[in-house]
VEXMARMAR-202550 format. One record per residue: chain; x, y negated, z of N, C-alpha, C in turn. Coordinates in steps of 0.02 Angstrom, whole numbers. Example, Ala and Ser with C-alpha at 12.3 -4.5 7.8 and 13.67 -1.06 7.14 Angstrom:
2
keza,n.px,n.py,n.pz,ca.px,ca.py,ca.pz,c.px,c.py,c.pz
A,660,284,390,615,225,390,660,165,390
A,642,112,354,684,53,357,645,-2,394
// end
This chain:
241
keza,n.px,n.py,n.pz,ca.px,ca.py,ca.pz,c.px,c.py,c.pz
A,-696,1164,276,-708,1115,223,-714,1046,255
A,-673,999,233,-677,933,264,-734,892,234
A,-745,833,264,-802,792,246,-802,771,173
A,-742,754,148,-738,733,79,-751,791,31
A,-733,852,51,-745,910,9,-820,922,3
A,-856,914,59,-929,922,57,-960,871,11
A,-937,808,17,-963,756,-26,-947,769,-99
A,-888,798,-111,-868,813,-179,-916,862,-211
A,-940,909,-172,-983,962,-199,-1050,935,-222
A,-1072,879,-192,-1138,854,-209,-1135,791,-249
A,-1075,765,-262,-1068,702,-297,-1084,710,-371
A,-1098,653,-403,-1110,652,-475,-1045,641,-511
A,-1026,685,-554,-961,681,-587,-963,635,-647
A,-962,571,-634,-959,523,-688,-916,465,-668
A,-873,443,-713,-826,389,-699,-837,335,-751
A,-848,274,-728,-854,217,-773,-787,181,-775
A,-753,183,-829,-687,152,-834,-695,76,-836
A,-653,41,-798,-652,-31,-799,-618,-54,-863
A,-644,-108,-892,-615,-133,-954,-543,-153,-943
A,-502,-142,-994,-433,-162,-989,-386,-103,-993
A,-388,-64,-1046,-344,-7,-1053,-278,-29,-1084
A,-224,1,-1061,-159,-18,-1087,-133,34,-1137
A,-178,74,-1165,-160,116,-1220,-132,184,-1203
A,-138,207,-1141,-112,273,-1123,-164,326,-1138
A,-140,386,-1147,-184,443,-1161,-210,471,-1096
A,-276,463,-1084,-305,486,-1021,-310,561,-1017
A,-294,597,-1071,-298,670,-1069,-236,701,-1038
A,-187,660,-1019,-125,686,-992,-132,716,-923
A,-186,700,-888,-195,726,-820,-268,734,-805
A,-283,758,-745,-352,768,-723,-373,711,-677
A,-438,697,-679,-466,649,-631,-489,689,-570
A,-455,682,-513,-471,724,-455,-532,702,-415
A,-563,646,-435,-623,624,-398,-685,658,-426
A,-737,662,-386,-799,693,-409,-859,648,-400
A,-852,594,-362,-907,548,-350,-915,498,-407
A,-969,461,-404,-984,411,-455,-948,346,-438
A,-909,321,-485,-873,258,-476,-906,205,-519
A,-937,155,-487,-970,102,-523,-920,46,-536
A,-925,17,-595,-881,-38,-613,-890,-95,-562
A,-836,-116,-529,-842,-165,-474,-852,-236,-498
A,-870,-279,-450,-872,-350,-462,-801,-377,-467
A,-797,-442,-480,-731,-473,-482,-703,-480,-411
A,-639,-467,-404,-606,-474,-339,-546,-520,-346
A,-526,-548,-290,-466,-589,-290,-406,-547,-310
A,-362,-576,-349,-303,-539,-372,-239,-570,-345
A,-188,-530,-342,-121,-553,-325,-73,-529,-380
A,-28,-573,-400,18,-557,-454,82,-525,-427
A,102,-472,-459,164,-437,-444,200,-426,-510
A,253,-463,-521,284,-461,-587,236,-488,-639
A,226,-449,-691,181,-470,-745,111,-442,-738
A,96,-409,-682,30,-379,-673,-7,-413,-615
A,-72,-416,-622,-116,-442,-570,-156,-384,-541
A,-151,-375,-476,-184,-319,-442,-244,-347,-403
A,-305,-323,-417,-363,-344,-378,-365,-310,-310
A,-381,-348,-258,-385,-321,-190,-458,-319,-168
A,-479,-260,-146,-549,-245,-132,-562,-244,-57
A,-618,-273,-34,-633,-274,38,-638,-204,68
A,-624,-200,132,-623,-136,167,-687,-96,159
A,-745,-128,169,-808,-91,168,-821,-61,99
A,-802,-96,47,-811,-69,-21,-767,-8,-31
A,-704,-14,-10,-658,43,-17,-683,102,24
A,-708,89,84,-734,143,126,-792,178,90
A,-837,139,60,-893,169,24,-867,213,-34
A,-819,187,-71,-790,227,-126,-760,292,-99
A,-722,285,-45,-690,344,-15,-743,394,9
A,-795,368,42,-847,410,70,-885,449,16
A,-888,420,-44,-922,452,-100,-874,493,-144
A,-811,497,-122,-760,532,-161,-755,504,-232
A,-759,438,-237,-758,405,-302,-689,378,-320
A,-642,376,-273,-575,351,-286,-523,396,-253
A,-462,386,-276,-404,417,-244,-365,364,-206
A,-346,378,-144,-308,331,-103,-234,347,-108
A,-194,296,-117,-121,303,-123,-88,263,-67
A,-52,297,-24,-15,265,30,53,244,3
A,65,178,1,126,151,-29,181,137,21
A,172,159,83,222,146,135,279,197,133
A,316,202,187,371,250,190,346,317,218
A,385,369,209,364,435,231,353,441,306
A,396,413,350,382,416,422,316,383,440
A,300,327,408,237,293,422,178,334,398
A,184,363,339,131,406,312,120,466,358
A,174,497,380,167,556,423,136,540,490
A,150,480,517,122,461,581,46,456,576
A,21,426,523,-52,421,512,-64,392,443
A,-116,417,411,-136,391,346,-210,404,336
A,-240,370,288,-310,381,273,-321,453,252
A,-374,482,279,-390,552,264,-394,563,189
A,-352,608,164,-352,625,93,-304,584,51
A,-274,532,79,-228,490,41,-164,529,25
A,-136,515,-34,-72,546,-52,-16,497,-39
A,44,524,-31,103,483,-19,138,468,-86
A,141,404,-103,173,383,-165,201,313,-153
A,262,308,-127,287,245,-99,301,192,-152
A,296,129,-130,313,72,-172,388,70,-185
A,409,44,-243,365,21,-297,350,74,-350
A,391,126,-353,388,172,-410,364,242,-395
A,344,255,-333,324,323,-316,383,368,-303
A,371,432,-297,423,481,-285,462,496,-349
A,527,509,-342,568,523,-401,547,588,-434
A,523,635,-395,502,700,-423,437,721,-390
A,393,752,-428,330,780,-404,286,728,-370
A,284,668,-397,238,618,-370,166,640,-385
A,122,642,-335,55,669,-346,14,629,-397
A,28,565,-403,-11,523,-449,2,544,-522
A,61,570,-535,79,588,-604,33,641,-634
A,-1,679,-592,-46,731,-616,-116,705,-633
A,-129,641,-618,-196,614,-627,-205,583,-695
A,-266,585,-719,-285,548,-779,-274,473,-768
A,-256,437,-821,-246,365,-815,-311,327,-803
A,-368,361,-809,-432,329,-795,-455,341,-723
A,-416,379,-684,-434,392,-614,-437,327,-574
A,-492,313,-539,-495,254,-495,-447,263,-436
A,-402,216,-427,-349,220,-377,-350,158,-333
A,-344,168,-267,-335,113,-220,-270,124,-182
A,-225,77,-188,-162,80,-151,-169,42,-85
A,-129,61,-35,-132,23,28,-65,27,64
A,-55,-22,108,2,-24,154,-22,-59,217
A,23,-88,256,1,-128,314,28,-199,310
A,53,-218,253,91,-281,246,52,-347,255
A,-9,-358,233,-58,-308,211,-60,-295,135
A,-21,-332,94,-29,-321,22,35,-307,-16
A,93,-322,12,155,-321,-28,170,-254,-59
A,176,-201,-19,193,-136,-47,135,-106,-86
A,74,-118,-64,15,-95,-102,14,-129,-171
A,29,-194,-172,30,-230,-236,87,-207,-281
A,145,-195,-253,201,-171,-292,186,-104,-324
A,157,-58,-285,140,8,-312,84,2,-363
A,35,-39,-349,-20,-49,-396,4,-77,-462
A,50,-126,-459,76,-156,-520,114,-105,-562
A,152,-62,-530,189,-11,-566,141,38,-600
A,88,56,-565,38,101,-596,5,69,-656
A,-10,4,-651,-38,-31,-709,12,-31,-767
A,75,-41,-752,127,-39,-804,130,30,-837
A,116,81,-798,119,149,-824,56,169,-862
A,7,124,-864,-53,137,-904,-115,156,-866
A,-112,160,-800,-173,174,-761,-218,113,-764
A,-282,124,-776,-326,68,-792,-372,46,-735
A,-383,89,-686,-428,73,-630,-389,71,-565
A,-348,20,-557,-303,15,-499,-321,-46,-457
A,-327,-34,-391,-345,-87,-344,-302,-80,-281
A,-301,-133,-241,-269,-131,-176,-321,-139,-122
A,-305,-114,-62,-350,-120,-5,-335,-186,31
A,-381,-233,27,-372,-297,60,-368,-288,136
A,-317,-319,166,-309,-312,238,-266,-254,260
A,-257,-205,215,-212,-150,230,-243,-95,274
A,-199,-51,298,-219,9,334,-246,-4,404
A,-219,-54,438,-237,-65,508,-312,-75,519
A,-347,-118,480,-419,-125,490,-457,-59,480
A,-434,-18,433,-465,48,424,-459,88,489
A,-401,87,517,-388,124,578,-428,96,637
A,-429,30,642,-463,-3,698,-539,8,696
A,-566,18,636,-637,32,629,-655,105,643
A,-606,145,658,-619,215,674,-633,259,614
A,-615,235,554,-624,276,495,-574,334,495
A,-589,385,457,-551,447,460,-478,439,440
A,-434,465,482,-363,467,467,-336,537,480
A,-277,549,454,-241,612,465,-171,596,491
A,-142,643,527,-73,635,551,-35,700,541
A,27,694,520,68,754,509,117,767,566
A,125,719,611,175,725,664,148,694,728
A,183,709,784,170,676,847,222,622,855
A,204,560,842,252,505,843,221,443,874
A,264,398,896,241,336,926,251,278,877
A,197,241,865,199,183,820,207,120,861
A,258,80,844,271,17,879,265,-40,829
A,235,-95,852,224,-153,808,269,-211,830
A,295,-246,781,337,-305,792,317,-360,744
A,327,-422,764,313,-480,722,377,-520,712
A,395,-531,650,453,-573,633,428,-635,596
A,448,-693,621,432,-756,588,496,-788,562
A,495,-812,501,556,-839,471,544,-902,430
A,598,-934,414,597,-995,373,655,-993,324
A,641,-1005,261,692,-1009,210,677,-1069,165
A,716,-1079,114,706,-1135,69,640,-1126,31
A,602,-1180,26,536,-1176,-7,541,-1161,-82
A,601,-1167,-110,607,-1151,-182,594,-1076,-194
A,595,-1037,-140,584,-965,-147,511,-946,-135
A,466,-994,-134,395,-980,-124,371,-927,-173
A,335,-877,-146,308,-823,-187,354,-764,-193
A,417,-772,-175,464,-716,-177,455,-671,-115
A,491,-616,-115,480,-565,-64,535,-564,-11
A,514,-553,51,560,-540,107,550,-467,127
A,605,-432,140,601,-361,157,639,-347,221
A,608,-308,265,642,-282,324,646,-206,317
A,705,-179,328,716,-107,320,754,-79,379
A,731,-22,404,766,14,457,806,68,423
A,873,60,416,912,104,372,914,177,393
A,907,191,457,913,260,480,856,304,454
A,796,277,454,738,315,432,710,292,365
A,732,234,341,707,207,279,640,170,285
A,614,163,346,551,127,354,562,54,334
A,510,25,303,517,-44,280,449,-78,279
A,451,-144,282,392,-185,271,413,-246,231
A,367,-273,193,382,-330,151,329,-383,159
A,347,-444,142,299,-500,145,320,-552,94
A,275,-598,80,290,-651,32,305,-716,68
A,346,-756,37,364,-821,64,311,-872,45
A,289,-912,94,238,-962,82,264,-1023,45
A,219,-1067,27,238,-1127,-11,286,-1171,28
A,283,-1168,95,327,-1209,136,392,-1173,156
A,403,-1113,129,463,-1075,144,456,-1030,205
A,398,-1032,237,389,-989,296,367,-918,274
A,383,-871,317,360,-802,305,349,-767,371
A,305,-718,370,290,-677,428,289,-604,407
A,319,-562,447,319,-490,434,290,-455,494
A,239,-414,481,210,-371,533,238,-301,523
A,282,-281,568,314,-216,563,275,-165,604
A,264,-107,574,231,-52,608,275,9,596
A,324,17,639,375,69,630,366,126,680
A,383,185,658,376,246,698,440,258,738
A,432,270,804,488,288,847,548,242,838
A,535,177,841,588,127,830,590,79,889
A,639,84,933,643,41,992,667,-29,975
A,663,-74,1024,681,-144,1012,755,-153,996
A,798,-106,1018,869,-113,1005,890,-82,938
A,842,-57,900,857,-29,834,882,-84,788
A,934,-69,749,962,-118,702,926,-112,635
A,904,-168,609,869,-170,545,904,-219,499
A,886,-215,435,912,-262,385,856,-308,364
A,868,-373,366,821,-423,342,848,-452,278
A,812,-442,223,835,-465,158,788,-520,132
A,817,-579,122,780,-635,93,815,-655,28
A,785,-700,-12,820,-722,-72,886,-757,-57
A,895,-781,4,955,-817,23,1011,-770,46
A,994,-717,83,1046,-675,112,1016,-610,138
A,1061,-563,155,1042,-503,191,1077,-505,259
A,1037,-497,311,1064,-503,379,1045,-440,419
A,1092,-417,461,1079,-361,505,1072,-386,577
A,1028,-354,615,1019,-371,685,969,-325,716
A,963,-328,782,914,-286,816,844,-316,809
A,794,-275,818,726,-299,816,715,-351,871
A,747,-342,927,741,-390,982,767,-459,960
A,822,-461,924,850,-524,900,804,-557,849
A,778,-518,803,738,-546,749,668,-568,773
A,644,-539,827,577,-557,851,579,-609,907
A,638,-628,929,644,-674,986,628,-746,967
A,644,-766,905,634,-835,883,627,-836,808
A,614,-895,780,608,-902,708,675,-887,675
A,675,-844,625,736,-826,590,748,-877,534
A,808,-903,531,826,-950,478,869,-913,427
A,837,-888,376,874,-850,325,834,-848,261
// end
């Protein structure tokens, strides 16, 4: 029996729904949490499409997780999820989850959900916004992403023996695209990371890819163009695209 299972057995089974229901029938699924979820304070939000996703500090999310009061949703790609993920988190990639048998589909729309990635917010926000569109009412993102969770020594799980490599890409595009998304994708495995363009047209992407050497060819997609090149090329200097 893992730690969360023990906590589940002693937790208080009560859920306080956050105000703001979008009219879905919460009887369509089960709430898999067993701990007490208290209505949170106001948090900073980020807009994704027509939805605003609140992002919650790490320590608060850890407390929720420790009390089995929320469900964690990993919005990254499958290789990244398999390399390591928060203990108990399900795989449901951004933006729309799995085409079939997505684990979130079995949950009540009142289930408290926290999405996360390492972007630190792009894919978590995209998945969170989609869940809000689908009628889930208690949806949050993990501020700062997965890496701080890992660095603090909080519980993680791994499905494979793999090597995680980090890369930093800095770019510049036209400032008219401020707020839009830049995406890097490794086509062979489907691993991807996303980031937003700043007010001055600058963007930064922190890539955390599994078993991906510097000579691996990736696709960089900006509002201006899609460009292919090696990770070594894209990380050597500021990308103008």
